[in-house]
C-alpha positions in Angstrom: -3.7 10.7 -13.6 -1.5 12.0 -15.7 0.0 14.0 -13.8 1.0 11.9 -11.8 3.0 9.4 -14.1 4.6 12.6 -15.4 6.6 13.3 -12.2 7.1 10.0 -11.0 7.1 8.0 -14.0 7.9 10.0 -17.1 9.1 6.4 -18.5 5.7 4.6 -18.2 4.0 8.6 -19.8 5.6 9.1 -23.0 5.4 5.2 -23.2 1.1 5.9 -22.7 1.7 8.9 -25.2 4.2 6.3 -27.8 2.5 3.9 -27.9 0.0 3.2 -31.2 -1.6 -0.1 -29.7 -3.1 -0.6 -25.7 -4.1 -4.7 -25.1 -5.9 -4.8 -21.5 -4.0 -6.7 -20.1 0.0 -4.3 -20.2 -1.2 -1.0 -21.0 2.5 -0.2 -18.7 5.1 -2.6 -18.9 7.2 -0.8 -15.8 8.9 -2.8 -13.1 9.1 0.3 -10.8 5.5 1.0 -11.4 4.6 -2.8 -10.6 6.8 -2.6 -7.0 4.5 1.5 -6.3 1.2 -0.9 -7.1 1.9 -4.2 -5.6 4.1 -3.1 -2.2 0.9 -2.6 -0.7 -0.5 -5.9 -0.9 3.0 -7.2 0.0 3.4 -4.7 3.7 -0.6 -6.3 4.4 0.2 -9.9 4.2 3.7 -9.4 6.5 2.9 -7.0 8.6 -0.5 -9.1 9.5 1.5 -12.2 10.6 3.2 -9.9 12.7 0.2 -7.9 14.0 -1.3 -11.6 15.2 1.4 -11.9 17.6 0.1 -8.3 19.1 -2.6 -8.6 19.0 -3.1 -11.6 20.9 -0.5 -10.7 23.3 -2.0 -7.3 24.3 -5.5 -6.8 22.8 -7.0 -5.8 19.5 -7.3 -2.0 20.8 -4.0 -2.0 20.8 -3.4 -3.3 17.2 -5.9 -1.3 15.9 -3.4 1.9 16.8 -0.9 0.5 15.9 -2.9 -0.1 11.6 -4.2 3.4 12.2 -1.1 5.4 13.0 1.5 3.6 10.2 -1.8 4.1 7.7 -2.0 8.0 8.8 2.2 8.6 8.5 1.6 6.4 5.3 -0.5 8.6 4.1 1.1 11.7 5.0 4.1 10.1 2.9 2.4 9.7 -0.2 0.8 12.7 0.4 3.8 14.3 0.5 6.2 12.8 -2.0 8.5 14.9 -4.5 10.0 11.2 -5.2 9.6 7.1 -5.6 10.7 6.6 -2.7 9.5 8.9 -0.2 5.9 6.8 -2.7 7.2 3.4 -2.0 7.7 3.7 1.5 4.3 5.6 1.8 3.0 2.8 0.9 4.4 0.1 1.9 3.0 1.9 5.6 -0.2 2.2 4.0 -0.4 -2.2 4.0 1.1 -2.0 7.8 -1.5 -0.3 8.3 -4.1 -2.8 6.6 -2.3 -5.5 8.3 -2.5 -4.3 11.6 -6.3 -2.9 11.5 -7.3 -6.4 9.9 -7.2 -8.3 13.1 -10.2 -9.4 13.8 -11.1 -11.2 17.4 -13.0 -14.3 18.2 -15.8 -12.7 19.4 -16.2 -10.9 16.6 -16.7 -14.1 13.9 -19.3 -15.8 15.9 -22.0 -12.1 15.6 -24.6 -13.3 12.6 
């Protein structure tokens, strides 16, 4: 974690080392870190609406495929990230993958 913070969020790393006391609620007060963290969830929320239309029109198989490809590309972006922008783009793509792969057909919801 420290290597990740020192590479992509050096200000947060400095705050962590200089902090004399921490609370459980606000360890890292950094908007860029918060954007990085929440970008996956926001992208999953937005893309799930698009995914429902794609699933309705083309079927669940295509929707799952698109989700898998987006997740794979997002994973590659994050693995080879050299700056925070690449990390956030990767997280957005991971969120799109989650949003698309989270589609459930009506037949699956009635299976016991």
